[in-house]
Every structure is written in structure tokens, then in C-alpha cells.
SEKOLRO-223988 format. One record per residue (C-alpha): residue number from 1; residue in one letter; chain; x, z, y. Coordinates in nm, 3 decimals, always signed. Layout:
<nodes>
seq  type  mol  X  Z  Y
NUM  a  A  X  Z  Y $
...
</nodes>
This chain:
<nodes>
seq  type  mol  X  Z  Y
1  x  A  -27.772  -3.640  -3.421 $
2  x  A  -28.124  -3.435  -3.315 $
3  x  A  -28.190  -3.200  -3.011 $
4  x  A  -27.900  -2.965  -2.957 $
5  x  A  -28.092  -2.718  -2.823 $
6  x  A  -28.284  -2.697  -3.177 $
7  x  A  -27.976  -2.597  -3.314 $
8  x  A  -28.031  -2.226  -3.459 $
9  x  A  -27.618  -2.168  -3.307 $
10  x  A  -27.773  -2.278  -2.924 $
11  x  A  -28.030  -1.991  -2.993 $
12  x  A  -27.792  -1.789  -3.071 $
13  x  A  -27.552  -1.876  -2.781 $
14  x  A  -27.870  -1.866  -2.567 $
15  x  A  -27.923  -1.472  -2.623 $
16  x  A  -27.571  -1.421  -2.655 $
17  x  A  -27.547  -1.478  -2.295 $
18  x  A  -27.747  -1.158  -2.171 $
19  x  A  -27.494  -0.934  -2.314 $
20  x  A  -27.275  -1.040  -1.988 $
21  x  A  -27.413  -0.820  -1.727 $
22  x  A  -27.201  -0.661  -1.426 $
23  x  A  -26.842  -0.655  -1.430 $
24  x  A  -26.831  -0.626  -1.801 $
25  x  A  -26.553  -0.885  -1.785 $
26  x  A  -26.283  -0.639  -1.621 $
27  x  A  -26.390  -0.370  -1.900 $
28  x  A  -26.370  -0.575  -2.176 $
29  x  A  -26.045  -0.719  -2.021 $
30  x  A  -25.912  -0.351  -1.987 $
31  x  A  -26.067  -0.198  -2.318 $
32  x  A  -25.800  -0.455  -2.493 $
33  x  A  -25.485  -0.417  -2.501 $
34  x  A  -25.405  -0.685  -2.764 $
35  x  A  -25.627  -0.931  -2.582 $
36  x  A  -25.419  -1.150  -2.410 $
37  x  A  -25.155  -1.172  -2.712 $
38  x  A  -25.472  -1.308  -2.916 $
39  x  A  -25.590  -1.522  -2.648 $
40  x  A  -25.290  -1.673  -2.560 $
41  x  A  -25.171  -1.984  -2.731 $
42  x  A  -24.885  -2.195  -2.728 $
43  x  A  -24.759  -2.516  -2.783 $
44  x  A  -24.407  -2.588  -2.683 $
45  x  A  -24.325  -2.606  -2.344 $
46  x  A  -24.719  -2.503  -2.238 $
47  x  A  -24.913  -2.194  -2.289 $
48  x  A  -25.315  -2.142  -2.260 $
49  x  A  -25.422  -1.807  -2.168 $
50  x  A  -25.810  -1.759  -2.215 $
51  x  A  -25.849  -1.374  -2.193 $
52  x  A  -25.986  -1.374  -1.836 $
53  x  A  -26.304  -1.534  -1.945 $
54  x  A  -26.650  -1.430  -2.042 $
55  x  A  -26.588  -1.436  -2.408 $
56  x  A  -26.567  -1.183  -2.667 $
57  x  A  -26.465  -1.250  -3.092 $
58  x  A  -26.868  -1.314  -3.138 $
59  x  A  -26.909  -1.549  -2.844 $
60  x  A  -26.607  -1.753  -3.012 $
61  x  A  -26.736  -1.733  -3.320 $
62  x  A  -27.066  -1.869  -3.158 $
63  x  A  -26.893  -2.152  -3.017 $
64  x  A  -26.702  -2.272  -3.291 $
65  x  A  -26.999  -2.306  -3.517 $
66  x  A  -27.173  -2.531  -3.247 $
67  x  A  -26.804  -2.720  -3.254 $
68  x  A  -26.849  -2.811  -3.635 $
69  x  A  -27.263  -2.826  -3.617 $
70  x  A  -27.187  -3.078  -3.326 $
71  x  A  -26.919  -3.285  -3.574 $
72  x  A  -26.615  -3.256  -3.338 $
73  x  A  -26.378  -3.262  -3.602 $
74  x  A  -26.563  -3.567  -3.747 $
75  x  A  -26.570  -3.790  -3.460 $
76  x  A  -26.238  -3.647  -3.388 $
77  x  A  -26.081  -3.812  -3.716 $
78  x  A  -26.308  -4.138  -3.612 $
79  x  A  -26.129  -4.194  -3.310 $
80  x  A  -25.794  -4.163  -3.451 $
81  x  A  -25.842  -4.366  -3.709 $
82  x  A  -25.962  -4.641  -3.480 $
83  x  A  -26.327  -4.618  -3.568 $
84  x  A  -26.527  -4.808  -3.293 $
85  x  A  -26.689  -4.466  -3.148 $
86  x  A  -26.728  -4.601  -2.802 $
87  x  A  -27.052  -4.792  -2.947 $
88  x  A  -27.187  -4.902  -2.628 $
89  x  A  -26.930  -5.173  -2.608 $
90  x  A  -26.829  -5.172  -2.954 $
91  x  A  -26.458  -5.094  -2.901 $
92  x  A  -26.232  -4.827  -3.076 $
93  x  A  -26.060  -4.544  -2.852 $
94  x  A  -25.701  -4.565  -2.911 $
95  x  A  -25.521  -4.449  -2.646 $
96  x  A  -25.326  -4.208  -2.822 $
97  x  A  -25.169  -4.486  -3.062 $
98  x  A  -24.943  -4.577  -2.744 $
99  x  A  -24.840  -4.240  -2.782 $
100  x  A  -24.816  -4.232  -3.150 $
101  x  A  -24.469  -4.202  -3.329 $
102  x  A  -24.597  -4.318  -3.718 $
103  x  A  -24.460  -4.604  -3.866 $
104  x  A  -24.808  -4.602  -4.085 $
105  x  A  -24.977  -4.941  -3.999 $
106  x  A  -25.327  -4.843  -3.805 $
107  x  A  -25.518  -5.172  -3.862 $
108  x  A  -25.788  -5.278  -3.576 $
109  x  A  -25.976  -5.632  -3.669 $
110  x  A  -25.707  -5.713  -3.851 $
111  x  A  -25.424  -5.648  -3.653 $
112  x  A  -25.220  -5.366  -3.643 $
113  x  A  -25.211  -5.179  -3.307 $
114  x  A  -24.827  -5.009  -3.391 $
115  x  A  -24.698  -5.328  -3.395 $
116  x  A  -24.896  -5.425  -3.078 $
117  x  A  -24.790  -5.147  -2.905 $
118  x  A  -24.418  -5.154  -2.996 $
119  x  A  -24.390  -5.540  -2.868 $
120  x  A  -24.530  -5.476  -2.541 $
121  x  A  -24.297  -5.157  -2.541 $
122  x  A  -24.033  -5.366  -2.552 $
123  x  A  -24.058  -5.603  -2.298 $
124  x  A  -24.198  -5.295  -2.063 $
125  x  A  -23.866  -5.114  -2.193 $
126  x  A  -23.656  -5.435  -2.098 $
127  x  A  -23.806  -5.501  -1.761 $
128  x  A  -23.806  -5.147  -1.612 $
129  x  A  -23.445  -5.123  -1.719 $
130  x  A  -23.336  -5.452  -1.560 $
131  x  A  -23.544  -5.333  -1.223 $
132  x  A  -23.361  -5.026  -1.198 $
133  x  A  -23.027  -5.095  -1.261 $
134  x  A  -22.994  -5.412  -1.024 $
135  x  A  -22.983  -5.679  -1.309 $
136  x  A  -23.332  -5.844  -1.219 $
137  x  A  -23.356  -5.945  -0.870 $
138  x  A  -23.630  -6.064  -0.583 $
139  x  A  -23.579  -6.458  -0.440 $
140  x  A  -23.322  -6.401  -0.202 $
141  x  A  -23.054  -6.244  -0.499 $
142  x  A  -23.106  -5.900  -0.339 $
143  x  A  -23.170  -5.583  -0.559 $
144  x  A  -23.510  -5.449  -0.586 $
145  x  A  -23.516  -5.116  -0.427 $
146  x  A  -23.914  -5.039  -0.357 $
147  x  A  -24.186  -5.071  -0.606 $
148  x  A  -24.541  -5.120  -0.523 $
149  x  A  -24.819  -5.063  -0.700 $
150  x  A  -25.189  -5.207  -0.663 $
151  x  A  -25.462  -5.079  -0.856 $
152  x  A  -25.795  -4.857  -0.820 $
153  x  A  -25.900  -4.555  -1.078 $
154  x  A  -25.719  -4.535  -1.405 $
155  x  A  -25.478  -4.820  -1.256 $
156  x  A  -25.354  -4.580  -1.003 $
157  x  A  -25.481  -4.255  -1.036 $
158  x  A  -25.277  -4.202  -1.350 $
159  x  A  -24.958  -4.324  -1.273 $
160  x  A  -24.965  -4.186  -0.914 $
161  x  A  -24.969  -3.823  -1.022 $
162  x  A  -24.704  -3.876  -1.284 $
163  x  A  -24.462  -4.066  -1.031 $
164  x  A  -24.558  -3.772  -0.791 $
165  x  A  -24.526  -3.449  -1.019 $
166  x  A  -24.202  -3.587  -1.165 $
167  x  A  -24.015  -3.722  -0.899 $
168  x  A  -23.719  -3.456  -0.923 $
169  x  A  -23.646  -3.694  -1.217 $
170  x  A  -23.675  -4.030  -1.002 $
171  x  A  -23.414  -4.295  -0.990 $
172  x  A  -23.310  -4.551  -0.745 $
173  x  A  -23.622  -4.704  -0.706 $
174  x  A  -23.912  -4.563  -0.459 $
175  x  A  -24.259  -4.583  -0.562 $
176  x  A  -24.563  -4.623  -0.312 $
177  x  A  -24.915  -4.685  -0.453 $
178  x  A  -25.231  -4.876  -0.269 $
179  x  A  -25.555  -4.817  -0.425 $
180  x  A  -25.813  -4.830  -0.106 $
181  x  A  -25.977  -5.137  -0.010 $
182  x  A  -25.919  -4.992  +0.409 $
183  x  A  -25.615  -5.220  +0.516 $
184  x  A  -25.509  -4.919  +0.675 $
185  x  A  -25.353  -4.828  +0.341 $
186  x  A  -25.131  -5.142  +0.271 $
187  x  A  -25.057  -5.133  +0.630 $
188  x  A  -24.893  -4.785  +0.588 $
189  x  A  -24.771  -4.855  +0.241 $
190  x  A  -24.603  -5.167  +0.343 $
191  x  A  -24.465  -5.034  +0.668 $
192  x  A  -24.057  -5.020  +0.686 $
193  x  A  -24.029  -5.182  +0.356 $
194  x  A  -23.797  -5.515  +0.353 $
195  x  A  -23.934  -5.772  +0.128 $
196  x  A  -23.690  -5.928  +0.004 $
197  x  A  -23.623  -5.590  -0.188 $
198  x  A  -23.992  -5.517  -0.253 $
199  x  A  -24.172  -5.560  -0.621 $
200  x  A  -24.539  -5.575  -0.640 $
201  x  A  -24.698  -5.433  -0.991 $
202  x  A  -25.077  -5.545  -0.989 $
203  x  A  -25.242  -5.361  -1.228 $
204  x  A  -25.594  -5.480  -1.302 $
205  x  A  -25.706  -5.540  -1.662 $
206  x  A  -25.953  -5.834  -1.558 $
207  x  A  -25.747  -5.904  -1.271 $
208  x  A  -26.104  -5.950  -1.085 $
209  x  A  -26.158  -5.556  -0.942 $
210  x  A  -26.246  -5.650  -0.601 $
211  x  A  -26.041  -5.355  -0.418 $
212  x  A  -25.722  -5.472  -0.642 $
213  x  A  -25.755  -5.802  -0.582 $
214  x  A  -25.764  -5.795  -0.170 $
215  x  A  -25.460  -5.549  -0.172 $
216  x  A  -25.279  -5.778  -0.383 $
217  x  A  -25.341  -6.090  -0.122 $
218  x  A  -25.263  -5.876  +0.174 $
219  x  A  -24.901  -5.787  +0.023 $
220  x  A  -24.877  -6.181  -0.119 $
221  x  A  -24.957  -6.276  +0.253 $
222  x  A  -24.711  -6.035  +0.382 $
223  x  A  -24.399  -6.136  +0.128 $
224  x  A  -24.501  -6.496  +0.181 $
225  x  A  -24.499  -6.497  +0.549 $
226  x  A  -24.099  -6.336  +0.539 $
227  x  A  -23.971  -6.552  +0.207 $
228  x  A  -24.197  -6.851  +0.119 $
229  x  A  -24.418  -6.885  -0.164 $
230  x  A  -24.130  -6.976  -0.400 $
231  x  A  -24.086  -6.569  -0.392 $
232  x  A  -24.437  -6.462  -0.508 $
233  x  A  -24.295  -6.506  -0.899 $
234  x  A  -23.987  -6.271  -0.831 $
235  x  A  -24.197  -6.056  -0.654 $
236  x  A  -24.485  -5.985  -0.838 $
237  x  A  -24.583  -5.876  -1.197 $
238  x  A  -24.895  -5.791  -1.371 $
239  x  A  -25.098  -5.562  -1.612 $
240  x  A  -25.374  -5.761  -1.710 $
241  x  A  -25.525  -5.957  -1.983 $
242  x  A  -25.665  -6.253  -1.736 $
243  x  A  -25.351  -6.487  -1.801 $
244  x  A  -25.567  -6.787  -1.622 $
245  x  A  -25.600  -6.562  -1.326 $
246  x  A  -25.262  -6.382  -1.301 $
247  x  A  -25.118  -6.761  -1.319 $
248  x  A  -25.318  -6.854  -1.037 $
249  x  A  -25.228  -6.634  -0.829 $
250  x  A  -24.850  -6.718  -0.857 $
251  x  A  -24.726  -6.484  -1.131 $
252  x  A  -24.564  -6.653  -1.389 $
253  x  A  -24.643  -6.539  -1.800 $
254  x  A  -24.351  -6.375  -1.860 $
255  x  A  -24.394  -6.104  -1.608 $
256  x  A  -24.742  -6.062  -1.706 $
257  x  A  -24.800  -5.716  -1.949 $
258  x  A  -25.088  -5.699  -2.165 $
259  x  A  -25.353  -5.426  -2.212 $
260  x  A  -25.630  -5.398  -2.499 $
261  x  A  -25.997  -5.301  -2.466 $
262  x  A  -25.922  -5.003  -2.680 $
263  x  A  -25.728  -4.849  -2.390 $
264  x  A  -25.981  -4.718  -2.173 $
265  x  A  -25.873  -4.689  -1.802 $
266  x  A  -25.857  -4.354  -1.728 $
267  x  A  -25.690  -4.335  -2.043 $
268  x  A  -25.435  -4.617  -1.986 $
269  x  A  -25.144  -4.423  -1.810 $
270  x  A  -24.925  -4.452  -2.147 $
271  x  A  -24.985  -4.824  -2.174 $
272  x  A  -24.838  -5.123  -1.960 $
273  x  A  -25.025  -4.945  -1.714 $
274  x  A  -24.773  -4.651  -1.681 $
275  x  A  -24.501  -4.951  -1.568 $
276  x  A  -24.434  -4.774  -1.253 $
277  x  A  -24.322  -4.490  -1.377 $
278  x  A  -24.086  -4.617  -1.600 $
279  x  A  -23.981  -4.760  -1.269 $
280  x  A  -23.965  -4.417  -1.128 $
281  x  A  -23.858  -4.235  -1.394 $
282  x  A  -23.644  -4.478  -1.682 $
283  x  A  -23.837  -4.560  -2.009 $
284  x  A  -23.653  -4.257  -2.168 $
285  x  A  -23.860  -4.037  -1.908 $
286  x  A  -24.179  -4.224  -1.996 $
287  x  A  -24.112  -4.211  -2.379 $
288  x  A  -24.030  -3.817  -2.319 $
289  x  A  -24.397  -3.809  -2.170 $
290  x  A  -24.585  -3.961  -2.427 $
291  x  A  -24.390  -3.723  -2.683 $
292  x  A  -24.579  -3.471  -2.518 $
293  x  A  -24.880  -3.607  -2.543 $
294  x  A  -24.824  -3.696  -2.898 $
295  x  A  -24.742  -3.316  -2.993 $
296  x  A  -25.025  -3.250  -2.787 $
297  x  A  -25.261  -3.473  -2.999 $
298  x  A  -25.116  -3.378  -3.342 $
299  x  A  -25.202  -3.017  -3.299 $
300  x  A  -25.535  -3.119  -3.210 $
301  x  A  -25.585  -3.309  -3.506 $
302  x  A  -25.442  -3.030  -3.732 $
303  x  A  -25.496  -2.685  -3.584 $
304  x  A  -25.741  -2.472  -3.662 $
305  x  A  -26.040  -2.478  -3.434 $
306  x  A  -25.998  -2.104  -3.395 $
307  x  A  -25.623  -2.160  -3.238 $
308  x  A  -25.664  -2.526  -3.137 $
309  x  A  -25.614  -2.529  -2.777 $
310  x  A  -25.822  -2.827  -2.673 $
311  x  A  -26.110  -2.732  -2.832 $
312  x  A  -26.082  -2.369  -2.696 $
313  x  A  -26.076  -2.516  -2.306 $
314  x  A  -26.337  -2.729  -2.441 $
315  x  A  -26.584  -2.479  -2.555 $
316  x  A  -26.528  -2.244  -2.291 $
317  x  A  -26.575  -2.486  -2.040 $
318  x  A  -26.926  -2.555  -2.155 $
319  x  A  -27.021  -2.165  -2.251 $
320  x  A  -26.999  -2.196  -1.827 $
321  x  A  -27.204  -2.500  -1.783 $
322  x  A  -27.470  -2.461  -2.074 $
323  x  A  -27.481  -2.104  -2.046 $
324  x  A  -27.411  -1.933  -1.716 $
325  x  A  -27.526  -2.235  -1.516 $
326  x  A  -27.188  -2.325  -1.385 $
327  x  A  -27.222  -2.674  -1.232 $
328  x  A  -26.862  -2.695  -1.138 $
329  x  A  -26.507  -2.649  -1.207 $
330  x  A  -26.233  -2.590  -1.016 $
331  x  A  -25.860  -2.714  -1.103 $
332  x  A  -25.574  -2.515  -0.906 $
333  x  A  -25.219  -2.633  -0.935 $
334  x  A  -24.976  -2.396  -0.762 $
335  x  A  -24.713  -2.643  -0.755 $
336  x  A  -24.708  -2.937  -0.495 $
337  x  A  -24.562  -3.178  -0.729 $
338  x  A  -24.929  -3.127  -0.899 $
339  x  A  -25.132  -3.212  -0.567 $
340  x  A  -25.292  -3.533  -0.777 $
341  x  A  -25.377  -3.354  -1.061 $
342  x  A  -25.735  -3.259  -0.967 $
343  x  A  -25.819  -3.628  -0.835 $
344  x  A  -25.714  -3.764  -1.155 $
345  x  A  -25.903  -3.515  -1.359 $
346  x  A  -26.164  -3.585  -1.174 $
347  x  A  -26.205  -3.945  -1.298 $
348  x  A  -26.115  -3.847  -1.634 $
349  x  A  -26.388  -3.582  -1.607 $
350  x  A  -26.644  -3.747  -1.427 $
351  x  A  -26.652  -4.080  -1.520 $
352  x  A  -26.645  -3.999  -1.891 $
353  x  A  -26.916  -3.680  -1.931 $
354  x  A  -27.102  -3.764  -1.582 $
355  x  A  -27.381  -3.888  -1.827 $
356  x  A  -27.790  -3.813  -1.858 $
357  x  A  -27.809  -4.038  -2.173 $
358  x  A  -27.683  -3.981  -2.532 $
359  x  A  -27.503  -4.192  -2.803 $
360  x  A  -27.843  -4.253  -2.989 $
361  x  A  -28.032  -4.333  -2.665 $
362  x  A  -28.180  -4.025  -2.551 $
363  x  A  -28.206  -3.857  -2.220 $
364  x  A  -27.981  -3.538  -2.259 $
365  x  A  -28.168  -3.227  -2.274 $
366  x  A  -27.892  -2.997  -2.125 $
367  x  A  -27.648  -2.997  -1.822 $
368  x  A  -27.358  -3.222  -1.901 $
369  x  A  -27.015  -3.277  -1.730 $
370  x  A  -26.967  -3.042  -1.394 $
371  x  A  -26.840  -3.115  -1.074 $
372  x  A  -26.442  -3.112  -1.120 $
373  x  A  -26.280  -3.007  -0.787 $
374  x  A  -25.945  -2.852  -0.657 $
375  x  A  -25.630  -2.856  -0.434 $
376  x  A  -25.301  -2.689  -0.452 $
377  x  A  -25.320  -2.312  -0.515 $
378  x  A  -25.238  -2.144  -0.136 $
379  x  A  -25.380  -2.438  +0.028 $
380  x  A  -25.694  -2.401  -0.151 $
381  x  A  -25.671  -2.046  -0.089 $
382  x  A  -25.767  -2.127  +0.305 $
383  x  A  -26.041  -2.348  +0.244 $
384  x  A  -26.284  -2.303  -0.093 $
385  x  A  -26.149  -2.011  -0.246 $
386  x  A  -26.366  -1.800  -0.002 $
387  x  A  -26.643  -1.997  -0.204 $
388  x  A  -26.477  -1.908  -0.525 $
389  x  A  -26.463  -1.534  -0.487 $
390  x  A  -26.801  -1.468  -0.282 $
391  x  A  -27.050  -1.779  -0.301 $
392  x  A  -27.375  -1.752  -0.522 $
393  x  A  -27.214  -1.977  -0.786 $
394  x  A  -27.002  -1.844  -1.077 $
395  x  A  -26.745  -2.141  -1.108 $
396  x  A  -26.487  -2.131  -1.374 $
397  x  A  -26.134  -2.190  -1.237 $
398  x  A  -25.813  -2.350  -1.382 $
399  x  A  -25.492  -2.174  -1.245 $
400  x  A  -25.162  -2.410  -1.341 $
401  x  A  -24.815  -2.219  -1.265 $
402  x  A  -24.501  -2.355  -1.367 $
403  x  A  -24.258  -2.056  -1.432 $
404  x  A  -23.898  -2.264  -1.380 $
405  x  A  -23.826  -2.280  -0.980 $
406  x  A  -23.714  -2.637  -0.923 $
407  x  A  -23.705  -2.605  -0.554 $
408  x  A  -23.374  -2.420  -0.517 $
409  x  A  -23.540  -2.135  -0.301 $
410  x  A  -23.671  -1.874  -0.553 $
411  x  A  -23.813  -1.632  -0.289 $
412  x  A  -24.091  -1.927  -0.223 $
413  x  A  -24.154  -1.935  -0.571 $
414  x  A  -24.141  -1.620  -0.658 $
415  x  A  -24.463  -1.585  -0.341 $
416  x  A  -24.606  -1.872  -0.509 $
417  x  A  -24.671  -1.744  -0.885 $
418  x  A  -24.762  -1.423  -0.688 $
419  x  A  -25.052  -1.597  -0.538 $
420  x  A  -25.165  -1.730  -0.879 $
421  x  A  -25.184  -1.436  -1.052 $
422  x  A  -25.333  -1.248  -0.751 $
423  x  A  -25.624  -1.464  -0.701 $
424  x  A  -25.705  -1.486  -1.063 $
425  x  A  -25.687  -1.071  -1.046 $
426  x  A  -25.883  -1.110  -0.772 $
427  x  A  -26.155  -1.289  -0.963 $
428  x  A  -26.162  -1.126  -1.238 $
429  x  A  -26.162  -0.724  -1.063 $
430  x  A  -26.346  -0.814  -0.720 $
431  x  A  -26.338  -0.486  -0.471 $
432  x  A  -26.627  -0.315  -0.360 $
433  x  A  -26.646  -0.230  +0.006 $
434  x  A  -26.893  -0.013  +0.222 $
435  x  A  -26.963  -0.329  +0.441 $
436  x  A  -27.095  -0.540  +0.144 $
437  x  A  -27.004  -0.864  +0.361 $
438  x  A  -26.679  -0.737  +0.268 $
439  x  A  -26.718  -0.693  -0.086 $
440  x  A  -26.558  -0.939  -0.408 $
441  x  A  -26.834  -0.882  -0.701 $
442  x  A  -26.582  -0.948  -0.944 $
443  x  A  -26.613  -1.101  -1.311 $
444  x  A  -26.540  -1.402  -1.241 $
445  x  A  -26.392  -1.638  -1.471 $
446  x  A  -26.039  -1.810  -1.517 $
447  x  A  -25.770  -1.953  -1.736 $
448  x  A  -25.422  -1.924  -1.703 $
449  x  A  -25.191  -2.243  -1.787 $
450  x  A  -24.843  -2.203  -1.781 $
451  x  A  -24.574  -2.458  -1.817 $
452  x  A  -24.230  -2.329  -1.870 $
453  x  A  -24.087  -2.632  -1.637 $
454  x  A  -24.243  -2.958  -1.478 $
455  x  A  -24.075  -3.215  -1.680 $
456  x  A  -24.207  -3.553  -1.879 $
457  x  A  -24.271  -3.369  -2.208 $
458  x  A  -24.438  -3.070  -2.110 $
459  x  A  -24.653  -3.301  -1.797 $
460  x  A  -24.782  -3.499  -2.147 $
461  x  A  -24.869  -3.202  -2.301 $
462  x  A  -25.072  -3.077  -1.973 $
463  x  A  -25.241  -3.436  -1.952 $
464  x  A  -25.352  -3.470  -2.321 $
465  x  A  -25.479  -3.127  -2.357 $
466  x  A  -25.692  -3.203  -2.067 $
467  x  A  -25.810  -3.559  -2.257 $
468  x  A  -25.870  -3.388  -2.545 $
469  x  A  -26.072  -3.120  -2.335 $
470  x  A  -26.288  -3.395  -2.195 $
471  x  A  -26.334  -3.548  -2.517 $
472  x  A  -26.449  -3.197  -2.737 $
473  x  A  -26.737  -3.117  -2.469 $
474  x  A  -26.836  -3.488  -2.483 $
475  x  A  -26.889  -3.461  -2.860 $
476  x  A  -27.088  -3.155  -2.827 $
477  x  A  -27.351  -3.316  -2.561 $
478  x  A  -27.348  -3.634  -2.806 $
479  x  A  -27.246  -3.874  -2.501 $
480  x  A  -27.023  -4.175  -2.545 $
481  x  A  -26.703  -4.083  -2.301 $
482  x  A  -26.527  -4.398  -2.308 $
483  x  A  -26.767  -4.584  -2.123 $
484  x  A  -26.857  -4.604  -1.753 $
485  x  A  -27.191  -4.807  -1.683 $
486  x  A  -27.272  -4.554  -1.418 $
487  x  A  -27.060  -4.755  -1.135 $
488  x  A  -27.142  -5.119  -1.220 $
489  x  A  -27.453  -5.118  -1.037 $
490  x  A  -27.254  -5.060  -0.651 $
491  x  A  -26.950  -5.288  -0.741 $
492  x  A  -27.260  -5.559  -0.810 $
493  x  A  -27.443  -5.459  -0.452 $
494  x  A  -27.122  -5.471  -0.296 $
495  x  A  -27.015  -5.796  -0.391 $
496  x  A  -27.301  -5.947  -0.319 $
497  x  A  -27.351  -5.793  +0.070 $
498  x  A  -27.002  -5.949  +0.079 $
499  x  A  -27.126  -6.281  -0.007 $
500  x  A  -27.444  -6.209  +0.257 $
501  x  A  -27.346  -5.994  +0.517 $
502  x  A  -27.398  -5.665  +0.567 $
</nodes>
């Protein structure tokens, strides 16, 4: 690809950066009465307002030129076409095919990916429906009332986020999650459960993940103690590719749901990994979640770059990372139901783009993925917002709000959204005081993302927006955003130390 720093547009962006000094952002914002309208974009129930960023028309033109020079569109089209853009593992990247609605064949290594997805979907839908309506029962004939999802990383964070966010849409089943190898978590998850009414969903592509298997064995022993060995087949299902190990555990092949190597873990909630989601909100709800993501995929594929929401979100984030020296990015959901969103995005972003080697094997000349952190809005205001407002670093922030009140407490919702807007305003404008310790410098950027309401479709829009934003940044930095070799060494050493003693 060549050196990114040799590009003429990169040098122009470096020079352009010098035009922003002092409180220029507030002046730019106030001087243009059409700025908010011009820099806000909507797709169905999701709106993105980029107006509070250090961005002028010239900035956007240069950033879009950079995206074109680095082949973002070409790599995007290759991903959707099933090309093996995960070069280090020689794999396609087709999580988008899981939510694809087109009946046209999408061929990969001689197989139609769409057929594979539809066949698995039929099994998932039938199973989720049977458990939810009580026709699929445990070993004693009692209806299942509790689901325990056992997984880690992408096998936990995505389903955990979605189930929590959409709990208003939950049906008769209560869903809990266990990821930490610390036995205290499994003990807490199992507390108060009736083994005869509990179903475990063990999610591990290889069925060799240390933490997941230890927790699965913990749960198995707990179940067997009460119901006996024969009950395992009626109380455990697996999402995996390793049928021999799944059977050895005691799970029937009929109760194993497949994964494919073209679905990365952090992009897998749309697959059978999302079984716990379907159990919680029903198959129709799961399809609505996918439909929202599919709508964002279509927008990403077809909208001009200048009005393409994932492209703009990615470019503005890269602008701060590489030209403002921002080493972190804050995710601030002003919604308790989205409390797990920052953790989910940490993995999505930092595992994808937390890399120092480019696709051609060279060391990156520029800084890549930032630290992703965050917390629910008003909770974060009483912890790290001090650092956002008065710290020495300029850190961009994404404020995420939900316009519709689903709590039935309008006074609380008004206070919540008032805090969101006030924080963005305070970061933008600051406040001068005689005492410098009390001065807020302002001139600090933020993006406002608004959901009309929190439902499966809109949540799908939001999650796919971030997935494709990460793709855009990785493409420009020249990274393979779909492998994660950096996590392997620690796993190897941990297994060695377990075997030999710490």
C-alpha cells in the first residue's frame, strides 16, 4: 500500500491541523446556523450529529480524499463479496452475510453462504421457539425458565449487551451470563436456580477455550449432582465447530449449532452465538436486530462517502487519533440499558485495530486504535468526566441518547437527556473563571448519536454503525482488523503455568 505518511493528502491534513487553535470550535459552531442540519445524518431510527467536532468543509474534503487514497471503498466491496481480506488467516469476513436478506447466491469455496445461514437459522428458530413455549423441556419434564450463557469475549459481550439492552422485549425466560474463570461468578450466576429448569448454552468455536470449559464443567457438575449424568443432554446445548469435543462433554449433536471461520468472534452475535438473544427476545426480535444491521450495511455499501455515517464516524475518529494526538475515545451511553456498550466496543475496536503491523507486514508509521472506555452517562459524570473537561488530553466522546422514554418516569428521562446535552455543551464551550483551577477550557469535541427508541431494529443499526466504523479506520491504517494474534501468547503461558504450577 505504500507509506501513509508519504501521501500528499496526509501532509495536507497535518498542515490543516494548525488552523485550529484556542476556542475555534465554538466559534465555528456558532458562526454557521446551518451547521447542525448540514452535519447531521439519519438512517431510519438513528441520527448522528457530527457538528460539535473540529471539522470544516475543508477538513471533510481532505479526510474523504484520504479514504479514497487508502482504498476504503475497494476493501469494503471485497469484504461484502466474500474475498479473503483476513489475509493472515486466509479467511473471508462475512458476518454481514448473517443479516443479509438477498436471495442471490454468495459463493465461498464452492458453497453458498446464504444456504448455510438459512439452514442454521431454521434450527435456531425452532429450538428457541420450543424452549420459549415450553414444548422443549428438561430431563424431568419441567419447563425451562432460566438460560445461562457460558462463553467469553465475543461469545459473551455481544449477547450480554443485547439481552440487557432489550430486556423490555424479553419473554418468559431469564438469561444470565458467565464469562470469568473466577469461580465466584459461576457461583453467583447459579445462585437460586433450579437445575431442572435451567438450560446452559456453551459458546466456544473450538470448544477448547480455557475459561469457557472450566465454567461449563463447573455447571455440569452442579447439574449432575442434582439430576444425574443422563440429564446433561437435556440441559446443555453448544455453539461450536468441534463436534467430537461437544459429544465428549455429553451434548447431543442435534443440540450443537455451527459457526464458520468467516465469522470472527467479536462480530458473531448475529450468528448462532446469538442463541441466547433469540431465547430472550424471541426469533422475530432477533431477526429485527439483524434487519437493523442489514440496513446499516446497505447504507455503508451505497451511500456516498460524504454522507456515509460509518465512514464519517471513522474518519473523524482517525482525525483526532492521528492529527490531534488523542490516545483515547470515550463511549457515553445515557441509558442504563446500554451500560454494557462500552465494554462491547472495547473488544470490537481494540481487538480489531490495536495493532502495530500493517497488512503488508511493515510496522505502522502512525498511531492506530485508541483506548476505548466509557460508562453510563450520569454515572461517568461523577468519575472520569473531570478528566474529559479539564485533563491535559483532548479526548473525543460519543454521547448516545434515546429520545423515547420507556421507563414511565418522564421526569427522570428529561433529567437524563438534559445531562447529555449539557455535557456536550460544556465540552464545546467551556467556562472561563478567575480561578484557573475552576476554568473549563472547552474546545473539546463530541459526536451525538440519537436513537428514536431502543428496540431491536435500532440497536442493530447502532451496533453495525460501530462495526463498519472500525472497518473504515482499519482500512485507512492498512491493518487486518479481523485477526487477533496479540492475545495468543498470554493464553499459551497461562496453560503452561496451569500445567506446571505458578
